[in-house]
N, C-alpha and C positions, 0 to 999 in steps of 0.2 A: 436423556439427561434429567437427573433429579432436580427438583426446584431449588434445593440447597446448593446445587452446583452453578446456578445462574450467576453471571457476573454483570453488575450494573456498570457498564462502561462509562456512562455519564458521571456517575458518582466517583469512579476511579479517577477521571480527569478533573473532577470538581467543577463541572459545568451543568447547566440545565438541559433538558431534552429539546428545548427550542434554541439552543446556542447556534450561532452562525458559524460557518466554516472558519472564519478568521478567529473567532473566539476559541474554537476548538484547537486551532493551530497554536495560538498563543499559550493556551493552558498546557498543551503537550510540550512545547519548547521549554517552558518554565520547569515542568516536572522532569523532563529528560535531562536538563542541565543539573538538576538537583541530585538525581539518582544514577547518573551515568557511571558505569564501572570505572572509567578513568578518573572520576572525581572521588569514587569510593572504592579504592583497591581492597580486595580481599573481604569485602562486606557482602556476604551472601544475601542478607535482608534487602540491602539497597539494590543488588543485582536482580532479585526476584521482583522487587517493586518496579524497576526499570522495564523488565520484560512485560509486566502486567500493564503498565502505562502504554508501552509500544503496541501491545495487542489491542488495547482499547482504542488507540488512535487509528490503527490500521482499519478498524471496522467503521467507526463513526465519521472518519474523514473521507470515506468512499461513499458517494451518493447511493449506489446500488446496495451495498452492504448495509448502510445505515437504514435504508428503507425496509429491508428485510428484518433487520434487528428491531426496528420500531414496530413492525407489523406482527412478527411472530415471537418476539421475546426470546425465551430460552430455547425455542426451536428454530432460531433464525438460520443456523448452519444447515439443519436438515431441510429447510425450505429451499436453500440453494442446491442441496444435493438431490432433492426430490422426494424425501420421505422422512417424517418425524420419528426416528428410531428410538427405541428404548422406553416404550411405555404404551399401555393400552388407553385408547380414548383420547389421544392427542388431538387438539383442535387445530385443523388446517383449513380455514375458510369454510367451515361447516361440513366438510366431508369426513366421514368416519373411516379412518384407516386402521382401526384397531382389529379388524377382521383379517388383516394381512400381516404376515410375519416380517416382511420387509418390502421395499419398493419394487424389487424384482417380481415378487408375486403379484403385486397390483398390476404392473405393466403386462405381464404374461397373461393374466386373466382378461385384461382389456383387449390384448391381441387376439385372444381366443374368441372374443365376441365379434371382432371385425375381420380377422383373417385366418382363423382356424388354428392358431397356435395353441399349444397345450397349456391349459391353466396351471397356475402354481408350478411353472416349469423351472429349469435350472439355468437361467442366464448367468453370464459371468459376473461374479461379485467382486468389487474392488475394495481394497483396504482404504481406511479413512486417512491415509497419509496425504491424500489430496481429495478434492471434492469434485463431483460431477458438475459440469456447467451446461453442456449441450451435446447432443448426438444427432446425426442426420444420416439418412441412407442415400445411396447413389441413384435411386429411382424416385420419380415424382408421383407415382401412382399410389393408391391405397389411402390409408388413414393418416391424417396429418394433425399434429397438435402436441401439447405438453412440452414445448421447447424449454420452458422455464424449469422443468423438472427433469432435465437430462434425457429427453427422448424426442425424436423428431418424427420423420415419416416412417410409418410401419406398413409397408405394402409388399411388393415383390422385389425389393431392392436386394443387392448382393452383399452389402456391407454396412456397418455402422461406425462412423467416426465419433470419437469421444473427446471432449475438451475438458481439461482439468486445470485447476490453479496450482501453481507452485510458488511458494514464498521464499525469497532469498534475502540475505543481508546484503548491504552495499558492497562489502568486501567480497562475498561469494560471486555476486554479479560482475564486479569489476575484474576479478582475477580469473573467473571460471571455476567450476566445481563439479564434482561427480556426486550424484544423488542416487540413493537406492530406494526403490518402490516395491511394495508388496501388492500384487494383483491376484487376490484370492490365494491360491497355493503357489503362485509363480512370483519370483523375485527378479527384478530387472535393474540394471545400472544404467543411468542416463548421464551423459556428459553434457554439462551446460557450458557453452563456450564463453570466453571472456567478452564482456561488453553487452551482456543481455540487459535489456531495458524493460520498464513496465509496458506490458502489452505484447512483448515478443512472444511468438508462438513457435514452439519446437515440435517437430513431427517425429513420432516413434512408430515406425511401420508395423502393422500387424498386431498391435497391442490395444486395440480399441474394444468396443463391445461386440458380442457375438449376436448375429441376427438369429433370433429364435426360430425363424422359418427356414433359413437356408444354412444355418450353422457356419456361415462365413464371417470372418472377423475384420473389422475396420481398423483404422489407425488411431493412435492416441496423440492428441495435441496438448502440449503443456503450455499454458499461458503464464508468463512470468509476472509476479508481483514483488515489489520491494518493501522490506520492512522500513519504517521511518527511521531516519538517522538524526541524531541530535544536532548535527552541524550542516551536513550536505543535503541538497535537494537536486532533483532532476528537472530540467526544462529542455525538452527535445534532446539534442546531442550534447548539450552543455550541462556542466555541473555548476550549481549555484550555491553560494554561501553568503552569510551576512556577518560583517565584522564591525564591532563598535570602536569608535575613535573619540578622542577628547576634543573639546572646542579649540584648544590651541593647536592641536595637530591638524585640524581642518583649516584653520586660518593660516598657519605658517607652513604647512606641509610637513611631512615626516616619512620615516622609513619604518615599516611595521612588518612583523612576521605573520604569515598567513598559512594555515595548514592546507596541504594538497594531498591527493592520493600517494604522491611520491615523497611526502615529508614537507616540512615547513620551507617556504621560500620568502625572501625579503622583497617587499613591494614598496615602491616609492609613491607616497601620496602627493599629488600636486597641491600647491598652496591654493586655498579657496575652494577645495572640494566640497560638494554639497551633500547633505544627507539624502540618501536614496540613490545617489549616483553609483554606477557600476564600473569597476575596472576589470579589464579583460586580461586573463593570463592564458596566452595562446599555447595550445598543445598540452595543457595541464588538466583537461577534462576527461570525458568518458571515452573508452576505446570505441572506434568506429568499425562497422562491418567491412568497409572497403580498405581498412588499414589506417594507422595513425590514431590520433586522439582529437577529441573535440576540445573546446575551451572551457576554462573555469571562470565564472563571473563572480567577482567579489563586490557585493553590495555594501556600501558604506552607510553606517548609522551613527550619527553624532550623539554621544551619550554624555550629557552634562553631569558633573560630579554631584552626588547627593550630600556628602559630608565634606565640608571645607575646613581647612585649618584657619586660624585667625589671620595668618599672613596671606593665604590664598584669597580669602574674602576681601582683604584690604586691596590686593592687586586687582581683583575683578571690579571692585568699586571704583578704583582709579581709571581702569579701562573704560568703564561705563561713563565716567565723568568727561573723558576727553574724546570719546568715540564720535566720529563724524559720519559714519555709514549708517543709513537707515533703510533696512530691507523692505519697509512698508511704505516708502515715500510715494510709490505709484498708486497706492490705494486712495490718495486724496482726490484722484480724478475719476474714481468709480462712482457712477450714478445709475439709477434705474432707467 
């Protein structure tokens, strides 16, 4: 990657490099609402900006990805894949990789030192449609190491399993989708079942790395990641969202429309609902592996109006003048 291709994800989100996860989440939500395609129909510039913001959030909201990004800068993806491709003299922890054409050559030469494999050999090369995460052999003997760079035990094992990340939208993961991958000169179609969640591992038999010593092939494991959504989030088997309500709706109760994967549903707010309280919509959440659906949790956030009409202001002042409820009365008893 050329230096000019480097994206400053912190700058894209408008946060500092020391921003907390909560600050990063708030910045993303603000930008996602602003540039979401539903808010900006047929606006290619806004759509591109939304994708850029989502890409930035996907990286800096993930502790492992953020660590690699902070450490390796423009080579953070290659650090996850195992080799800083696309340039001579790339700096990876002080080791000079410039003498190798790719990471396969580096590993094969390393194997040649420990197990007699042919240096600069022809291990299976994978397309960058997904990234190496980890591979391991079925045997425990021989040389062990380099797990962070996509290689595990290299001894007399018979196969090597590869784990790769696959990123899905919420819609693709919810409904299921078929994805096509290029593995060197080979193309495979993988069906992702409905209800895939972050961390779900899908096994594709016989599509892993080739052991350079035995020429036997392991399996490919696809680990699911989800692109951030501007409204929905995942918590276990539940789908979670946050909905703003007005002070009068919180006080008196109300009926509001809430988006779900099946479309909007009408939800009754009980009188006196508190900010932060969650309402459960049973069976409206994520598809479950055993069948059925999880629940959708609607988190309530009371949002006071910023701009009041003259009449609204007068009524709020009247309410304040006659109000008898004091939510802080118990604080009078607080002592050290």
